[in-house]
N, C-alpha and C positions, 0 to 999 in steps of 0.2 A: 576479496570481493567475490560475491556470488554472481555468476553469469549463467546464461542458458548453457554455454559450452562447459563451464566448470561442473555443472550438474550431471555431466556424463560419467563422472567418477563414481565407481561402485560404492564408495563410502557413504554417499548421500542415500543410496537405496537401503543401506543397513539401518538408517534412522526410522524407516517406516514402521518397524515393530514397536517403536517407543510411543506412537500415537494411539490414543483410545479411539473408539468408533466415532465419538463426537468431538474429536480434537480439532484444532484450528491453529494455523500459523498466521501471525501478524508481523509483517515486515515494516520496521520503522526506518524512515528515511525519505527525504524530500524527493518527490517525483519518481519514486521507485516503481510504481505501477503505471506510469504514464506512457502513452504511445504504444506503438506496435511491439517494441522491445519489452515494455512492461507486461503487455498481454502474454507474450511468449514466455516470460519468466514465471508469471502466475500459473499458466497452463502446465508448464513443465514441472514446477515444484509440487503443484497439487496432484499431478498424476503420480509422481515419485512417492510422495508421502501418503497419498490416499485420503487426504483431508483438504478442506478449503484453505486457500491462502489469500490473505487480504493485504493490500498495500496502498499507500497514499498516492494520489495523482498530482498533488500540488505541494506547496511548502508545508512542512510539519513543524509545529511549535514544540521544541524540546523542553521538557519539564512540565508541560501543561497537558497531562494525559487526557483531560476532557475535551481538548481541542486537537483533533487529528487531521482536519482538512477533509477534502473529498477523497473517497476511497473506492476501490473496486475489488472484486473477489473472483479468483479463479477456482474452479471446481474440478474434481477428479474426472468428471465426464468430458472435460475439455472446453467448457464454456467459461467466458469471462464477462462479468456484468458490473455496471456501476452499482454501488450500494445506495438503495433508496433512503432518503432522509439524512444522509451524512452531511450534506450542506445545510439543511434546515436546522437539524439538531445542534450543529456547531455554531449557528448564528447566535443563539442564546448564550453559549459559553464565550463566544468571541466578544459580545457586548460587555461582559463582566471583566475583561482583561484591562490592565492599565493602558491609558491612551498611547504611551510611547511604544508599547508592544503591538497594539492594534495597527498603528501607523507603519511600523516595521514589517508586519505581516502583509499588509496591503501592498506595500512597495515591493517586497520580495516576491509575492505572488504575481504581480504585474510584470516584473522584469526577469523572473527565473523560469518561466515556462519553457519546455523544450520546443524546438522549432516546429515540430508537427502539430503543436497545440496552439500556436499563435495565429 
């Protein structure tokens, strides 16, 4: 598991040389970027790697790469901001999913939000 604390290990810093100038890290996982802990993780990773780091703030549909939920991005400068349009763009993709999956995503999103998001 990657945490803000585990990023203190020098091995993470060695990865910086592997990223191109226009590189980008995308963390896949439900609620990875949510709340204050998510912000801290995005800030720390982007500073270490020198590239933007994006993560989902809600449920992420595994196997449906066009539907990633709402996201936010940390930048090497230390800023973290919601990604504009992530919710709107995904609404079209969401509408094309099977009804059983849409229902599951709605329920999961409603009941799986971290406490600081409720």
